[in-house]
C-alpha positions as CSV (number, residue, x, y, z in Angstrom):
1,M,88.9,82.6,-1.0
2,R,87.6,80.2,1.6
3,L,87.6,80.5,5.4
4,Y,87.6,77.3,7.4
5,I,86.2,78.2,10.8
6,I,87.2,75.6,13.3
7,R,86.2,75.0,17.0
8,H,88.9,73.5,19.2
9,G,88.8,69.8,20.3
10,Q,87.2,68.5,23.5
11,T,88.4,69.4,27.0
12,D,87.5,67.9,30.4
13,W,85.4,70.9,31.2
14,N,83.4,70.3,28.0
15,V,82.6,66.9,29.3
16,L,81.6,68.2,32.8
17,G,79.5,71.0,31.4
18,K,81.6,73.7,33.0
19,I,81.8,77.2,31.6
20,Q,85.4,77.6,30.3
21,G,85.5,81.2,29.2
22,R,88.9,82.7,29.6
23,Q,90.2,79.8,31.7
24,D,93.2,78.2,29.8
25,I,92.0,74.6,29.8
26,P,94.0,72.2,27.5
27,L,92.6,69.5,25.3
28,N,91.9,66.1,26.9
29,E,92.8,62.8,25.3
30,T,89.7,62.8,23.1
31,G,90.3,66.4,22.1
32,R,93.9,65.5,21.0
33,R,92.5,62.6,18.9
34,Q,89.9,64.9,17.4
35,A,92.6,67.4,16.5
36,A,94.6,64.7,14.8
37,C,91.5,63.7,12.8
38,L,90.8,67.3,12.0
39,A,94.3,67.8,10.7
40,K,93.8,64.8,8.4
41,G,90.5,66.2,7.2
42,M,92.1,69.6,6.5
43,E,94.7,68.0,4.2
44,R,92.2,68.3,1.4
45,R,91.6,71.9,2.4
46,P,95.1,73.4,2.2
47,V,95.4,76.9,3.8
48,S,98.0,79.6,3.5
49,M,97.4,81.0,6.9
50,I,96.0,79.9,10.3
51,F,94.7,82.4,12.8
52,S,94.0,81.2,16.3
53,S,92.8,82.2,19.7
54,P,95.8,82.3,22.1
55,Q,94.1,80.0,24.6
56,K,95.7,76.5,24.9
57,R,92.8,74.4,23.6
58,A,92.6,76.5,20.4
59,L,96.3,76.7,19.9
60,E,96.7,72.9,20.3
61,T,94.0,72.4,17.7
62,A,95.5,75.0,15.3
63,Q,99.0,73.5,15.7
64,A,97.8,70.1,14.7
65,I,96.6,71.6,11.4
66,A,99.9,73.5,11.0
67,D,102.0,70.4,11.6
68,S,100.3,68.7,8.6
69,Q,100.6,71.8,6.4
70,T,103.1,74.5,5.6
71,A,101.0,77.3,7.2
72,Q,102.1,79.1,10.4
73,V,99.8,79.8,13.3
74,T,99.2,83.5,14.1
75,R,97.6,84.3,17.5
76,L,94.8,86.8,17.6
77,P,93.7,88.0,21.0
78,W,90.3,89.1,19.6
79,L,89.5,85.4,19.1
80,V,89.5,84.4,22.8
81,E,86.4,82.8,24.3
82,I,83.6,84.9,25.8
83,G,84.6,86.2,29.2
84,Y,82.2,84.8,31.8
85,G,83.9,86.3,34.9
86,T,83.1,84.6,38.2
87,W,80.9,82.1,36.4
88,E,83.8,80.3,34.8
89,G,84.5,76.9,36.2
90,R,80.8,76.5,37.2
91,T,77.8,74.8,35.5
92,G,74.6,76.6,34.7
93,E,72.8,74.6,37.3
94,D,75.3,75.7,40.0
95,I,75.1,79.3,39.0
96,M,71.3,79.2,39.3
97,T,71.7,78.3,43.0
98,T,73.6,81.5,43.8
99,D,73.0,84.1,41.0
100,R,69.5,83.1,39.7
101,E,68.3,86.7,39.1
102,L,71.4,87.8,37.2
103,Y,71.6,84.5,35.3
104,N,68.1,84.9,34.1
105,A,68.7,88.5,33.2
106,W,71.8,87.5,31.2
107,W,69.8,84.9,29.3
108,E,67.1,87.4,28.5
109,H,69.4,90.3,27.6
110,P,72.9,88.9,26.9
111,A,73.8,91.8,24.6
112,T,73.8,94.3,27.4
113,V,74.0,92.2,30.6
114,A,77.3,90.7,31.6
115,P,78.2,88.0,34.2
116,P,80.1,89.4,37.2
117,G,83.6,90.4,35.8
118,G,82.6,89.2,32.4
119,E,81.7,90.8,29.1
120,T,78.4,91.5,27.2
121,L,77.7,90.0,23.8
122,N,77.9,93.5,22.4
123,Q,81.5,93.5,23.4
124,V,82.0,90.0,21.9
125,D,80.5,91.3,18.6
126,G,83.0,94.2,18.7
127,R,85.9,91.7,19.1
128,C,84.7,89.6,16.2
129,A,84.5,92.6,14.0
130,A,88.0,93.6,14.9
131,A,89.3,90.0,14.2
132,W,87.6,89.9,10.8
133,D,89.0,93.3,9.9
134,Y,92.5,92.1,10.7
135,I,92.1,88.7,9.0
136,K,90.7,90.0,5.7
137,E,93.6,92.5,5.5
138,H,96.2,89.9,5.9
139,M,94.8,86.7,4.3
140,T,96.5,85.8,1.0
141,G,94.5,82.7,0.2
142,D,92.3,80.0,1.8
143,T,92.6,80.5,5.6
144,A,91.8,78.7,8.8
145,V,90.4,80.4,11.9
146,V,90.5,78.4,15.1
147,A,88.7,79.5,18.2
148,H,85.8,78.7,20.6
149,G,82.2,77.8,20.3
150,G,80.7,81.0,21.8
151,T,83.1,83.4,20.0
152,L,82.8,81.6,16.7
153,A,79.0,81.7,16.7
154,H,79.3,85.5,16.8
155,F,82.1,85.6,14.3
156,I,80.2,83.6,11.7
157,V,77.1,85.7,12.2
158,H,79.2,88.8,11.7
159,L,80.6,87.4,8.4
160,L,77.1,86.5,7.1
161,K,75.6,89.9,8.1
162,G,72.0,89.0,8.6
163,Q,71.7,86.3,6.0
164,P,69.1,83.6,6.8
165,D,71.9,81.1,7.5
166,A,73.1,83.4,10.3
167,E,70.0,82.8,12.5
168,E,71.1,79.7,14.3
169,I,74.9,79.0,14.5
170,V,76.1,76.1,16.7
171,V,79.5,74.5,16.1
172,G,80.7,71.3,17.7
173,N,84.2,70.4,19.0
174,A,86.7,70.0,16.2
175,S,84.1,70.9,13.5
176,I,84.8,72.8,10.3
177,T,82.5,75.5,9.0
178,T,83.3,76.7,5.5
179,V,82.6,80.3,4.3
180,E,83.4,81.6,0.8
181,Y,84.7,85.2,0.8
182,D,84.8,87.5,-2.2
183,P,87.3,90.3,-1.6
184,E,86.0,92.4,-4.4
185,T,82.4,92.6,-3.1
186,G,83.2,91.9,0.6
187,I,80.4,89.3,0.6
188,C,80.7,86.0,2.6
189,R,78.6,83.0,1.8
190,L,78.1,79.9,4.0
191,L,79.0,76.7,2.2
192,E,79.0,74.2,5.0
193,L,78.2,74.5,8.7
194,N,79.5,72.3,11.5
195,D,81.1,69.5,9.3
196,C,82.2,66.7,11.6
197,S,82.6,63.9,9.0
198,H,86.4,63.8,9.6
199,L,85.6,62.6,13.2
200,E,83.6,59.5,12.2
201,E,86.5,57.1,12.9
202,L,86.4,58.2,16.6
203,L,82.8,57.0,16.8
204,Q,83.5,53.5,15.5
């Protein structure tokens, strides 16, 4: 079976470089166009199920895929974006002016240091593990997972379990990462990372 791991389309806060986290920011016009192109690109990748973060930007992206296929969207709370607490809505440059010491500590030890009111990356890893446990128990064929850049980076690393391909994971807006899953062995294999070829018409 294949997992198509998809980041949501662009938002205004993506453009402004603001940390979104748990803020429920919708897609902007470009993001909606990206979602439409993504849905077209997914037509040659039919799925039986779509699991999505419950946040608007992910749900809008997931629904665009669902509208072009017969699969329904299932919301999974474990797939929400990383919680950045009071840093949400701010840029890194802005945070450095008020929380420099904590910001530097977070960059150096993100697994155990959390933003004020936010979560550590150890907590994110725990959510990703719970999401995968649920998905693999319920998937009946090729499946799409739609969420956020930060969460998906950890989700993909969890799937690959220390394989060399897991060392550097970055996914762009409305990108598709394809992972092959063997339910008999439990092994996942990365087939394609951060495919954005379906967005080429937006660049012309």
